C-alpha positions in Angstrom: 55.8 24.3 -63.9 58.4 26.8 -65.1 59.6 29.5 -62.7 60.4 32.9 -63.7 64.1 33.8 -63.9 65.3 35.7 -60.8 65.1 39.5 -61.0 68.7 40.8 -61.4 68.6 43.6 -58.9 71.6 45.4 -60.6 69.7 45.4 -64.0 66.5 46.9 -62.3 68.6 49.6 -60.5 70.4 50.6 -63.8 67.1 50.7 -65.7 65.3 52.8 -62.9 68.4 55.1 -62.9 68.2 55.6 -66.7 64.4 56.2 -66.7 64.5 58.6 -63.7 67.5 60.5 -65.5 65.5 60.7 -68.7 62.5 61.8 -66.9 64.5 64.7 -65.1 66.0 65.8 -68.4 62.9 65.7 -70.2 61.5 68.5 -67.7 64.6 70.5 -68.3 65.1 70.0 -72.1 63.6 69.5 -75.3 63.4 65.9 -76.3 65.6 66.7 -79.5 68.3 68.3 -77.1 68.7 65.1 -74.6 71.6 63.3 -75.6 72.6 59.8 -74.6 75.7 61.3 -73.1 73.4 63.4 -70.9 71.2 60.4 -69.8 74.0 58.2 -68.9 75.8 61.4 -67.0 72.6 62.0 -64.9 72.0 58.3 -64.3 75.5 57.7 -63.2 75.7 54.7 -65.6 78.2 53.8 -68.4 77.5 54.1 -71.9 77.5 50.2 -72.3 75.1 49.7 -69.4 72.7 52.0 -71.2 72.9 50.2 -74.3 72.7 47.0 -72.5 69.2 48.1 -71.5 67.9 50.3 -74.2 68.6 50.6 -78.0 68.5 54.5 -77.9 66.7 57.4 -76.5 63.4 56.6 -78.0 63.3 53.4 -76.2 63.9 55.1 -73.2 61.2 57.7 -73.8 58.9 54.9 -74.7 59.6 53.1 -71.5 59.0 56.2 -69.5 55.5 56.6 -71.2 54.5 52.9 -70.9 52.2 53.2 -68.0 50.4 56.1 -70.1 50.3 53.9 -73.2 49.1 50.9 -71.4 46.2 52.9 -69.9 45.3 54.1 -73.4 45.6 50.8 -74.8 43.2 49.3 -72.0 40.6 51.5 -73.4 40.5 49.3 -76.6 39.4 46.2 -74.6 36.2 48.2 -73.8 36.8 47.2 -70.0 39.1 50.0 -68.9 38.0 51.3 -65.5 37.0 55.1 -65.8 39.0 55.9 -62.5 42.0 54.2 -64.0 42.0 56.3 -67.2 41.1 59.6 -65.1 44.4 58.9 -63.1 46.3 58.9 -66.4 44.6 61.9 -67.7 45.2 63.9 -64.3 48.9 63.0 -64.5 49.1 64.1 -68.2 47.4 67.3 -67.1 49.7 67.9 -64.2 52.7 67.5 -66.7 51.0 69.0 -69.7 54.0 71.1 -70.4 56.1 67.9 -70.8 53.1 65.9 -72.6 52.7 69.0 -75.0 56.5 68.9 -75.8 56.4 65.0 -76.4 53.2 65.1 -78.4 54.7 67.8 -80.8 58.1 66.4 -81.0 59.6 64.3 -83.6 58.9 61.2 -81.3 55.3 61.6 -81.8 55.1 59.0 -84.4 57.0 56.5 -82.3 54.5 57.2 -79.7 51.6 56.6 -81.8 53.3 53.5 -83.3 53.9 52.2 -79.8 50.4 52.8 -78.6 49.0 51.1 -81.9 50.8 47.9 -81.1 49.6 47.8 -77.5 46.0 48.4 -79.1 46.5 45.8 -81.7 47.7 43.4 -79.0 44.5 44.0 -77.0 42.5 43.4 -80.1 44.2 40.2 -80.8 43.8 38.9 -77.2 40.0 39.4 -77.9 40.2 37.4 -81.0 40.2 40.2 -83.3 43.4 40.1 -85.9 44.2 40.8 -89.4 44.4 43.8 -91.5 41.2 45.4 -90.3 42.1 45.3 -86.7 45.4 46.8 -87.5 44.0 49.7 -89.2 41.4 50.1 -86.4 44.2 50.0 -83.7 46.5 52.6 -85.7 43.1 54.8 -86.0 42.3 54.5 -82.4 45.9 55.2 -81.4 46.0 58.4 -83.7 42.6 59.6 -82.3 43.5 59.2 -78.8 47.0 61.0 -79.3 45.2 63.8 -81.1 42.8 64.4 -78.5 45.5 64.4 -75.8 47.5 66.8 -78.0 44.7 69.3 -78.3 43.8 69.1 -74.8 47.2 69.7 -73.2 47.9 72.3 -75.8 45.0 74.3 -74.7 42.9 74.0 -78.1 40.2 71.9 -76.2 39.4 72.7 -72.6 37.8 70.0 -70.2 38.6 68.3 -66.9 40.8 65.3 -66.6 37.6 63.5 -65.6 35.9 64.6 -68.9 38.9 63.8 -71.0 39.1 60.4 -69.6 35.3 59.9 -70.5 36.0 61.2 -74.0 38.9 58.9 -74.7 36.6 55.8 -73.5 34.1 57.0 -76.0 36.5 57.3 -78.8 37.1 53.6 -78.4 33.6 53.1 -79.7 35.1 53.2 -83.2 36.3 49.5 -82.6 33.7 46.7 -82.8 31.9 45.6 -79.7 33.5 42.6 -78.4 31.9 42.4 -74.9 30.1 39.1 -74.2 
């Protein structure tokens, strides 16, 4: 039986500081205006430490969005709890100015690509692999993000609970894999 390697407390502290710094800066500046130097200064870490943990600003952004993307990806399995997705949509709504800016930024394609990968991995875990599932994963990621973009942008109005239900309905474009 293999044991997981010990968690390096310093590495966790550095990663946490970088993510927190990015999040604070994202509330103050447009994504395109945030520089690595800004993140490093805000986090109180060295540039080399930053690059030990992240390849660049986009990687930090995706790490910061990971809980939201994992929630959206869980919808693809058809087993996502409505309350879990409602929590994510409520979070997005409370921070809609930030999410609107992110989903309208140059990083939107990276966000969609990452979500597509998460969905593709969920489909593979369910035994669905190949070019069809890749296309379906990409389509579902695009559809979910388009729904969120129009919602946080004020084009479509509903409650966070209704948005969660619509996101779950959106996953019906995938084949039903429930036993």
